[in-house]
C-alpha positions, -999 to +999 in steps of 0.1 A: +081-384-218+060-398-249+049-377-277+013-376-262+021-365-229+044-337-244+015-324-265-007-325-234+020-305-213+022-281-245-017-281-245-020-270-210+008-245-217-019-230-244-045-230-217-025-214-195-004-187-212-026-177-245-044-146-229-009-132-220+005-135-254-002-104-273+025-104-301+034-126-328+069-126-313+056-140-280+035-165-300+070-178-314+088-182-284+059-191-260+042-215-283+060-225-317+093-231-303+081-256-274+061-271-303+091-277-323+112-288-291+085-316-283+090-329-321+125-334-312+142-305-328+171-283-312+156-249-318+188-234-309+209-253-336+208-232-369+218-263-387+184-275-381+161-245-373+168-213-391+149-185-381+140-157-405+148-179-435+154-160-468+125-166-493+131-138-521+105-136-543+116-128-580+129-094-577+117-087-543+146-093-519+146-094-482+114-118-480+119-140-447+098-168-434+097-173-398+114-207-395+128-233-418+135-271-409+168-281-426+173-317-437+207-327-448+216-288-449+186-282-471+153-265-460+123-293-459+096-276-443+090-235-441+068-224-410+049-191-412+036-178-376+011-154-368-005-145-335-027-167-318-057-149-324-055-145-358-073-160-387-051-182-407-073-180-436-062-147-442-023-158-447-024-186-468-012-165-500+019-155-483+028-188-474+021-198-510+045-170-525+072-183-500+069-222-510+072-214-546+104-191-540+122-220-522+127-249-551+139-275-525+111-273-497+087-296-496+066-290-468+050-258-452+033-252-419+012-221-415+003-215-377-010-191-350+011-214-324-024-231-316-034-243-347-010-260-371-017-263-408+004-286-430+006-281-467+025-296-496+029-296-534+006-329-543-011-313-571+018-295-588+055-296-580+067-263-563+032-250-560+017-252-525-015-270-524-048-247-517-056-271-487-037-285-458-033-321-454-035-324-420-046-300-392-034-303-357-052-282-331-034-280-294-068-271-281-089-302-296-061-329-297-072-364-312-054-396-310-051-398-347-040-365-350-009-374-327-002-404-348+000-382-378+023-359-362+048-385-353+058-385-390+073-350-384+093-357-354+131-353-360+135-392-356+108-402-382+111-372-408+110-388-441+098-372-474+087-400-491+068-415-464+049-380-456+043-373-495+027-405-497+006-402-464-003-365-479-015-381-511-036-404-495-050-379-468-058-355-495-079-382-518-097-394-487-107-356-478-116-347-510-140-380-513-153-373-475-162-333-490-176-350-520-198-375-503-208-346-475-219-326-505-241-352-520-256-359-485-267-323-484-275-318-519-275-344-545-267-335-578-286-349-608-258-375-620-256-387-583-296-388-586-294-408-618-266-434-608-295-445-583-326-441-599-319-458-634-316-490-610-347-484-595-370-474-623-375-478-657-391-444-663-371-417-683-350-394-664-372-364-668-365-333-645-396-343-626-384-377-621-350-368-612-363-342-585-387-367-571-358-393-564-334-367-553-357-364-522-359-402-516-320-406-521-311-376-498-337-389-470-320-425-474-285-412-471-291-394-440-309-421-424-279-445-431-258-418-413-281-418-388-280-455-383-242-458-383-241-433-356-264-451-334-249-483-334-229-479-305-259-463-287-282-492-295-255-516-280-253-497-247-293-501-247-290-536-252-270-538-222-289-516-199-303-547-179-267-550-165-258-531-132-245-497-140-217-500-116-202-535-127-172-549-108-139-558-128-152-594-128-179-586-150-159-561-168-134-585-179-162-610-194-176-581-217-181-586-254-148-568-268-166-569-301-196-546-287-167-520-270-159-491-295-137-468-282-145-432-296-122-400-304-143-382-282-135-405-251-099-403-259-102-366-260-115-368-223-088-389-213-061-363-228-081-335-211-080-354-175-043-364-183-036-323-186-048-319-152-020-337-139+010-322-159+015-293-134+025-315-107+063-319-102+077-352-103+041-368-114+045-399-136+016-391-164+019-430-171+001-435-139-031-425-156-047-450-180-080-463-191-102-491-196-133-489-218-164-509-214-198-511-232-213-487-208-188-461-199-152-455-206-133-456-173-101-436-162-079-454-138-049-451-117-020-474-116-036-496-140-055-511-115-094-513-122-105-507-084-086-473-088-111-458-112-115-420-104-133-410-134-160-426-157-171-408-189-207-416-197-208-403-234-229-433-250-262-417-244-281-387-255-269-367-224-230-366-216-221-370-179-193-384-158-192-402-125-166-394-097-159-413-065-167-395-033-163-403+006-202-409+007-212-422-031-203-418-067-213-384-079-226-376-112-218-344-129-238-334-163-216-320-193-227-301-224-198-314-243-163-330-235-146-296-231-169-289-200-145-314-181-120-282-178-145-270-153-146-299-129-105-302-127-104-297-090-132-325-086-113-351-107-080-345-091-096-348-057-112-381-067-076-394-080-063-384-046-092-402-027-088-435-047-048-434-046-044-422-008-023-394-023-024-356-018-016-336-050-033-301-045-013-281-021+006-310-016+031-331-006 
């Protein structure tokens, strides 16, 4: 089973079991250990995964962190677990103390079994950074998150490559945060950077405030324009029949096709519907993106499409085939797909001439 499919299955476990998980210990056994197992670790091998790892702090003895991942016999990753309904922000300082107490450790994970926050010591050696370099959420899985998570599998666990990745990611996040702040509220220096290239006027408070308004509006327009590019491409193709056959799809300009994170999220949600069926090969489900819609297909056969995601316009909806005609279902957001699990499974059965529900 691929890493993607393992975590789709784990995401389904979270959805099915979280309401019945009442304690921190239950969170560990029902969610965290399966998470580590999905990353390729033998959770019963105490030469790899050590529960209740000692992290004595100064004169305070007997301090334990929930798990440590060992590499070459030394602790590399500390894991602190809280109940799945707890706010992780309230437990950051506790993990900081544990991190500092174990000199060999390079990474730390703070988790409630659903959200996993990954930390390192990029800024100061042996002092855990204030912000995580990666966050993985089992209820909101994205393709890029899965690719990043691969670095923590037992097969690929490499300190140097992860530290490099963490450093780059941290820089990118800081740049994004600075940019986001300047878009929302440009400071004087940022305004001056543009204004002195636009006018010879002296940079008085009134001039700065005047240009602050222009710059804020211009930046917001740029963001809106970028976000609208795919929508514009779709509008330009509306003359085409909404139900293009596979021949037409094969001749679409691939440069106009942009597969979004939201579409991939929809694919993973749909895939999760099938993991409960014994002996079902999840690899049977794949996709074909087009300019107009994101098609989810069976058996790599375009004619066996069983769900199309129409996420490019102002309103989100899906279409699924029925015995009479294609049915349109409007959505508020991608997570509304969970409400139509049975309908989507039934459309798969229709297109593949199979029976899964109550099934054979």
